[in-house]
C-alpha positions in Angstrom: 114.9 55.4 65.2 111.3 55.9 64.3 108.4 53.5 64.9 105.0 54.2 63.3 101.8 52.2 63.7 98.3 53.0 62.6 95.7 52.6 65.3 92.9 51.7 62.8 90.1 51.5 65.4 91.0 54.8 67.1 91.7 57.1 64.1 95.3 57.7 65.2 98.8 56.9 64.0 101.2 56.2 66.9 104.6 57.7 66.5 107.5 56.7 68.7 110.9 58.4 68.4 114.0 56.8 69.9 117.5 58.3 69.8 119.3 55.4 71.4 118.6 56.7 74.9 119.8 60.2 73.9 117.8 63.1 75.3 115.1 64.5 72.9 114.0 68.1 73.2 111.6 68.6 70.3 110.2 67.3 67.0 108.5 68.7 63.9 106.2 66.2 62.3 104.7 66.7 58.8 103.1 64.7 56.0 102.9 64.8 52.2 100.8 63.1 49.6 103.2 63.8 46.7 106.6 64.5 48.3 106.4 68.2 47.4 103.8 69.9 49.5 104.2 69.2 53.2 101.6 70.0 55.9 101.9 69.8 59.7 100.4 66.6 61.3 97.8 67.3 63.9 99.5 65.6 66.8 98.0 64.8 70.2 101.0 65.0 72.6 99.1 62.6 74.8 95.9 60.5 74.7 96.1 59.8 78.5 93.5 62.2 80.1 95.7 63.0 83.1 98.7 64.0 80.9 96.5 66.0 78.5 95.1 68.0 81.4 98.4 68.7 83.0 100.3 69.8 80.0 100.3 73.5 79.1 98.0 74.9 76.4 101.1 76.1 74.5 102.6 72.6 74.4 99.3 71.1 73.3 98.4 73.7 70.7 101.9 73.7 69.2 101.5 70.0 68.5 97.9 69.8 67.4 98.0 72.9 65.2 101.6 73.0 63.9 103.0 69.5 64.4 105.6 70.9 66.9 106.1 68.4 69.7 107.8 69.4 73.0 110.0 66.9 74.8 111.8 67.6 78.0 114.7 65.3 77.3 112.6 62.1 77.5 110.7 60.9 74.4 107.2 59.4 74.6 104.6 58.2 72.1 102.6 60.9 70.3 99.5 60.4 68.3 98.6 61.8 64.9 94.9 62.5 64.7 94.1 61.6 61.1 90.6 63.1 61.2 91.9 66.6 61.8 94.0 66.2 58.6 91.0 64.7 56.8 92.9 61.4 56.3 90.8 59.0 58.3 89.4 57.5 55.1 92.6 57.6 53.1 93.9 54.4 51.4 97.5 54.2 50.2 101.0 55.3 51.0 101.7 58.6 52.6 105.1 60.3 53.3 106.0 61.4 56.8 108.9 63.7 57.7 110.1 63.9 61.3 112.8 66.4 62.4 114.1 65.6 65.8 116.0 68.1 68.1 118.7 66.6 70.4 121.7 68.1 72.1 123.7 67.2 68.9 121.4 69.3 66.7 118.6 68.3 64.2 118.2 64.9 62.7 115.7 64.4 59.9 113.8 61.1 59.1 111.6 60.5 56.1 109.5 57.4 55.6 106.5 56.1 53.8 103.5 54.7 55.7 100.6 52.8 54.3 97.3 54.0 55.6 94.0 52.1 55.6 90.5 53.6 56.2 89.9 53.9 59.9 87.1 51.9 61.5 86.2 54.9 63.6 82.9 56.6 62.8 82.8 60.4 62.9 79.6 62.5 63.1 80.1 66.1 62.1 77.5 66.9 59.5 75.2 68.7 61.9 72.8 69.8 59.2 71.4 66.3 59.2 70.4 66.6 62.9 69.7 70.3 63.7 66.0 70.0 63.2 65.0 70.9 66.8 64.5 74.3 68.3 67.4 75.9 70.2 70.3 74.7 68.1 72.6 76.4 65.6 75.6 75.6 63.4 78.5 78.1 63.2 81.5 77.4 61.0 80.6 73.7 61.1 80.3 73.4 64.9 77.2 72.5 66.9 76.1 75.2 69.3 73.2 76.1 71.6 71.5 79.3 70.6 70.2 80.2 74.1 66.5 79.4 73.5 64.9 78.4 76.8 62.6 76.0 74.9 65.4 73.9 73.5 64.8 70.3 72.8 67.4 67.5 73.0 69.3 66.8 69.8 68.8 63.2 68.6 71.6 61.5 66.6 71.2 58.0 65.3 74.5 56.5 64.2 72.8 53.5 62.7 75.4 50.9 63.8 75.3 47.9 66.2 77.9 46.8 68.7 79.8 48.1 71.6 81.5 51.5 71.1 83.4 54.1 73.0 81.9 57.6 72.5 84.2 60.7 72.4 83.3 64.3 71.8 85.7 66.4 69.8 85.9 70.0 71.0 87.5 72.7 68.8 88.2 75.0 71.7 86.9 76.0 75.1 84.6 74.0 77.3 81.5 71.8 77.1 78.6 72.0 79.4 75.8 69.5 78.5 73.8 66.4 79.3 74.2 63.3 77.1 72.5 60.0 77.0 72.0 57.0 74.8 68.4 55.8 74.2 69.1 52.2 75.2 70.0 53.3 78.8 67.6 56.1 79.4 69.9 57.8 81.9 71.1 61.4 81.3 74.7 62.0 82.2 75.9 65.5 83.1 79.0 66.0 81.0 80.9 69.1 82.1 84.5 69.8 81.1 85.1 73.4 82.1 87.4 76.1 83.3 88.3 74.5 86.7 91.6 73.1 85.5 94.5 75.4 84.5 94.8 76.0 80.7 92.1 73.4 79.7 89.9 76.0 78.1 92.6 77.3 75.8 93.6 73.9 74.3 92.4 73.3 70.8 91.1 70.1 69.3 90.4 68.1 72.4 88.8 64.7 72.4 86.9 63.8 75.6 85.8 60.3 76.3 82.2 59.9 77.6 81.8 56.1 78.0 81.4 52.8 76.3 77.9 52.0 75.2 75.9 49.2 73.5 74.3 50.4 70.3 71.9 48.9 67.8 70.5 50.2 64.5 67.8 52.2 66.3 70.0 53.6 69.1 70.2 57.4 69.5 72.7 59.6 71.2 70.8 62.5 72.8 72.5 65.9 73.6 71.0 68.8 75.5 72.4 71.9 77.4 72.2 71.7 81.2 69.5 73.7 82.9 72.3 75.9 84.2 73.4 76.7 80.6 69.9 77.5 79.6 69.4 79.8 82.6 72.9 81.4 82.5 74.1 81.0 78.8 76.7 83.8 79.2 78.3 82.6 82.4 77.9 78.9 81.7 77.9 78.4 77.9 77.1 75.1 76.3 80.3 75.4 74.3 80.6 73.9 70.8 81.0 70.3 69.5 83.2 69.7 66.4 82.4 66.0 66.1 81.3 62.9 67.8 83.9 60.1 67.5 82.6 56.5 67.8 85.3 53.9 68.3 84.8 50.1 68.3 85.3 48.8 71.8 86.6 45.3 71.4 87.2 44.7 75.1 84.7 42.6 76.9 82.1 44.5 79.0 83.0 42.5 82.1 85.5 44.0 84.5 89.0 43.0 83.5 90.8 45.3 85.8 93.3 44.2 88.5 92.1 44.6 92.1 94.3 44.2 95.0 92.6 41.3 96.9 93.1 43.3 100.2 90.8 46.0 98.7 88.0 43.9 97.6 85.8 44.5 100.7 86.5 48.2 100.9 83.6 50.7 100.8 83.1 53.5 98.3 80.8 56.1 100.0 79.6 59.0 97.9 78.3 62.3 99.4 75.2 63.5 97.6 74.2 67.1 97.9 70.6 67.4 96.5 70.8 71.2 96.9 73.7 71.5 94.5 72.3 68.9 92.1 68.9 70.7 91.9 70.8 74.1 91.6 72.6 72.8 88.5 70.4 70.2 86.8 66.9 70.4 88.5 65.6 67.6 90.6 61.8 67.6 90.7 60.6 64.1 89.7 61.1 60.7 91.2 62.7 59.3 88.1 65.3 62.1 88.2 66.3 61.0 91.8 66.5 57.4 90.7 68.5 58.4 87.6 71.0 60.2 89.8 71.4 57.2 92.1 72.0 55.0 89.1 74.8 57.3 88.0 76.4 57.0 91.5 75.9 53.2 91.4 77.7 53.1 88.1 80.6 55.0 89.7 81.0 52.1 92.1 79.2 53.4 95.2 78.3 51.1 98.1 77.0 53.9 100.3 75.3 57.2 99.6 75.3 60.0 102.1 72.5 62.4 101.3 72.7 65.8 103.0 69.3 67.3 103.5 70.1 69.9 106.1 72.8 71.8 108.0 71.5 72.4 111.5 70.3 76.0 111.7 69.3 76.1 108.0 66.0 75.1 106.3 65.5 71.5 105.5 65.3 69.8 102.1 63.2 66.9 103.4 59.6 67.2 104.7 60.7 67.9 108.2 58.1 68.6 110.9 60.8 70.3 113.1 62.7 72.5 110.8 61.2 74.8 108.2 61.5 73.6 104.6 63.3 75.5 101.9 60.3 75.6 99.6 60.7 79.2 98.4 63.3 81.8 97.8 66.8 81.3 96.6 70.4 81.8 97.8 73.4 82.8 95.7 75.5 79.9 94.6 79.3 79.6 94.6 79.2 80.8 91.0 77.4 84.1 91.9 74.1 83.1 90.3 70.7 82.2 91.7 68.7 79.1 90.9 65.1 78.2 91.5 66.1 74.5 91.5 66.5 73.8 95.2 63.2 75.3 96.3 61.3 73.8 93.4 62.8 70.4 94.4 61.5 70.8 98.0 58.0 71.7 96.7 57.9 68.7 94.3 59.1 65.8 96.4 60.7 64.6 99.7 64.2 64.1 98.6 65.1 62.1 101.7 62.4 59.5 101.2 63.1 59.2 97.5 66.9 58.7 97.9 66.2 56.1 100.6 63.9 54.2 98.3 66.2 54.5 95.3 69.2 53.3 97.2 67.3 50.3 98.6 66.2 49.3 95.1 69.7 49.6 93.7 71.4 47.7 96.6 73.2 50.7 98.2 73.3 51.6 101.9 71.8 55.0 102.5 72.9 57.5 105.1 70.9 60.5 105.9 73.4 63.3 106.4 73.3 66.7 108.2 76.0 69.3 108.4 76.9 70.1 112.0 75.7 73.7 111.5 75.4 76.6 109.1 72.6 79.0 109.8 73.1 81.2 106.7 71.9 84.2 108.7 70.0 86.9 106.7 69.4 84.6 103.7 66.4 82.6 102.5 68.0 79.5 104.0 68.1 80.7 107.6 65.8 78.6 109.8 63.5 79.9 112.5 65.8 78.6 115.4 68.5 81.0 114.1 66.1 83.9 113.4 64.3 83.7 116.7 67.4 83.0 118.8 70.4 84.7 117.5 71.9 84.4 121.0 72.2 80.7 120.3 74.7 81.2 117.5 78.0 82.7 116.9 78.0 84.2 113.4 76.6 81.4 111.2 77.4 78.7 113.8 74.6 77.2 115.9 76.1 76.6 119.3 75.4 73.4 121.3 76.0 74.8 124.8 72.2 75.0 125.4 69.8 72.1 125.8 67.4 73.5 123.2 69.8 73.4 120.3 71.0 69.9 121.2 67.4 68.6 121.3 66.6 70.4 118.1 69.4 68.7 116.2 68.7 65.3 117.8 65.0 65.5 116.9 65.9 66.0 113.3 68.1 62.9 113.4 65.1 61.1 114.8 63.2 62.1 111.6 66.0 60.5 109.5 65.4 57.2 111.3 61.6 57.5 111.1 61.9 58.0 107.3 63.7 54.7 107.1 67.4 55.6 106.5 69.9 52.8 106.8 72.4 55.0 108.6 73.1 58.5 109.8 76.1 60.7 109.1 77.0 64.1 110.5 79.4 66.4 108.6 81.4 68.4 111.2 83.3 70.1 108.5 80.3 72.3 107.8 81.3 73.8 110.2 83.5 72.8 113.1 84.2 76.2 114.7 83.6 77.3 118.4 82.4 73.9 119.7 84.0 72.7 122.9 84.7 69.2 124.0 81.8 69.3 126.5 79.4 70.7 123.9 80.2 68.1 121.3 80.0 65.2 123.8 76.6 66.4 125.0 75.3 66.8 121.5 76.4 63.4 120.3 75.1 61.7 123.5 71.8 63.3 122.8 71.9 62.1 119.2 72.9 58.6 120.3 70.0 58.4 122.7 67.6 59.4 119.9 69.1 56.8 117.6 68.6 54.1 120.2 65.1 55.2 120.9 64.0 55.4 117.3 65.8 52.5 115.7 64.0 49.7 117.5 65.5 46.4 116.4 67.3 48.0 113.5 71.0 48.9 113.9 71.6 52.4 112.7 75.3 53.2 112.3 76.6 56.7 112.9 79.3 58.2 110.7 81.1 61.5 111.4 83.4 63.6 109.2 85.8 65.6 111.4 88.7 68.0 110.9 92.0 66.0 110.5 94.6 66.7 113.1 92.3 68.7 115.4 92.9 68.1 119.1 89.4 68.8 120.3 87.7 66.7 117.7 90.2 63.9 118.2 89.6 63.7 121.9 85.9 63.9 121.6 85.4 61.3 118.9 88.0 58.9 120.3 85.9 58.8 123.5 82.8 58.3 121.5 84.4 55.5 119.4 85.5 53.7 122.6 81.9 53.9 123.9 80.6 52.5 120.6 78.6 55.6 119.9 80.2 56.2 116.4 80.8 53.5 113.9 82.8 55.3 111.3 85.1 58.4 111.2 86.3 60.4 108.2 89.2 62.7 109.0 89.1 65.6 106.4 90.3 68.9 105.3 87.8 71.8 104.9 87.4 71.5 101.1 90.7 70.9 99.2 93.3 68.1 99.0 95.9 70.0 100.9 97.3 69.7 103.4 98.1 66.1 102.8 97.5 64.2 106.1 97.8 60.7 107.5 95.1 58.4 108.9 97.6 56.8 111.2 96.4 58.6 114.4 92.9 57.3 113.8 93.6 53.7 112.7 93.7 52.5 116.3 90.0 53.3 116.6 89.3 50.3 114.5 90.0 48.3 117.6 86.8 49.8 119.1 84.7 48.7 116.1 84.9 52.1 114.4 85.7 52.1 110.7 88.1 54.6 109.3 87.7 56.1 105.8 90.0 58.1 103.7 88.7 61.3 102.0 88.6 62.4 98.4 87.6 66.0 98.9 85.7 68.1 96.4 88.6 70.1 95.0 92.3 70.2 94.4 92.8 73.7 95.7 90.8 76.9 96.3 91.9 79.9 94.3 89.8 82.5 96.0 86.6 84.6 95.9 86.0 87.0 93.1 82.9 89.2 92.6 80.6 86.9 94.6 82.1 83.8 92.9 84.1 81.0 94.6 86.7 79.6 92.2 88.3 76.2 93.0 90.3 73.8 90.9 89.3 70.2 90.1 91.5 67.3 90.9 93.4 65.2 88.4 92.7 61.5 87.9 96.2 60.6 89.1 95.7 62.6 92.4 92.6 60.5 93.2 94.3 57.2 92.5 97.4 58.2 94.5 95.3 59.2 97.6 93.1 56.1 97.4 96.2 53.9 97.4 97.8 55.9 100.2 94.7 55.6 102.4 94.3 51.9 101.8 98.0 51.3 102.5 97.5 53.0 105.8 94.6 50.7 106.7 91.5 52.6 105.6 88.3 50.6 105.5 86.9 52.7 102.7 86.9 56.0 100.8 84.4 58.8 101.3 84.0 61.2 98.3 82.8 64.7 99.2 80.8 66.6 96.6 80.5 63.4 94.5 78.1 65.3 92.2 81.0 67.2 90.7 83.0 64.0 90.1 79.9 62.5 88.4 79.7 65.4 86.0 83.4 65.5 85.3 84.2 63.1 82.4 87.9 62.9 83.5 87.1 61.6 87.0 83.7 59.9 86.8 85.2 56.4 86.3 88.4 56.9 88.4 86.9 56.5 91.9 86.1 52.8 91.5 89.4 51.1 92.1 87.8 47.8 91.0 88.1 49.1 87.4 91.7 50.2 87.6 94.0 48.6 85.1 
């Protein structure tokens, strides 16, 4: 049995195939205007982002190019993209033929469907808009030509109301910034190669967000600074069309929230070094813009990492040297002037504190426990002058001088006005003994007490999950009221899956316990100076948040939140208050 329904707002026709509960293994879907000439329907096997990301490129391309749909015994709705067959404005009857493969063979269905013009607006005539330097049109697709003086492309749809904005990508990736003039916030929008087979899927539609438009509103598109600097390695990609869909849902949050989760905290880790490396971060409005993006993601807390003890500082430290010149190779094997330029231009710690205060978020000044980056432009003088105080890249805390050095920098955080302090022991936890860690954190605790005056400055720590040394040390510190929050974590990826149960008892000491959403799904390896890791799927994130909350977590800490902000598939997933 076949059920067909036009989704007039979305530009789709939903097709459901039912074989009376019999297994379905495949289908061929085609259409005809006259009953004689038949053409394949451009079928989206899924419109759910998670399912689209997880399916193979062969499964996706077979459906969207040839109308061949793969089912593994279980049927599910599929979606005919009328625009790709140039039928989005069609009025009248159209013939559809569906051939279904079951264990009994092939069954053919033919039916007529009445189509009406879609309410969706498509923008694809780029010749109307490519008036600015730096852009080109190839085979009807919008592309960046590599010009360093490129200007943002401005597109005025000329419509009013609330709309969902999608970008149609013929093939490959997209690496850009996008904004709408009403909001004046630029969103990094990066859908790239960090998910298996994503690049090789044709005719993808990627949701940006819902926006309010008026007759004068403009959508603005530009390549990221990284794409301008490294167009071969990080290409802008190409845009087939912009799809603008009426959003009839109310702007207010209509999602279901478990009442037990309503007071949970979403803490986002902000790494200015990485943000400046990718997008530049040299002006106050850019800092505030970034914090607004994080606030929109649902953040209550922002943890801004401005140093890893033993490396140069990003804030205007009087104790550590500042990283105001030079450059270090990034995980992608390239160099960026962005971090040093940021440090010369502004004090990122002061600016993020001010922006968070204005936006109603709690700010934590964050330091990595240690990474000296020996032999690079990031190595700080304590490491250069006293190599005997470190093991490899690890600054050791078995001497009073290194403990006082670290504690003095924490004192600067409090002097600058941060609301809280956090220390990331995952960068890096090696070689430290129980005695060294206790001594270091007692030194830090004493500085916090001395510098905070009447203010209460909470201390959060991120520690290796399941580690005996770190468990013993920080359980002791939790009992003494020295730490106020703990985040058990892996080094960088989701695996191994671990439980918070050993740490939940620390809540009895007044120590909050957070679950972790780490930066990556898994790490593939290092290749020619590049680190390659895979991004997480939306369903992974939801699963882990539910799991941690069910175990008793007080909140969720998102490491490398910069990446989640830029990823259109995960930017809105972290805020459980918006889940449906």
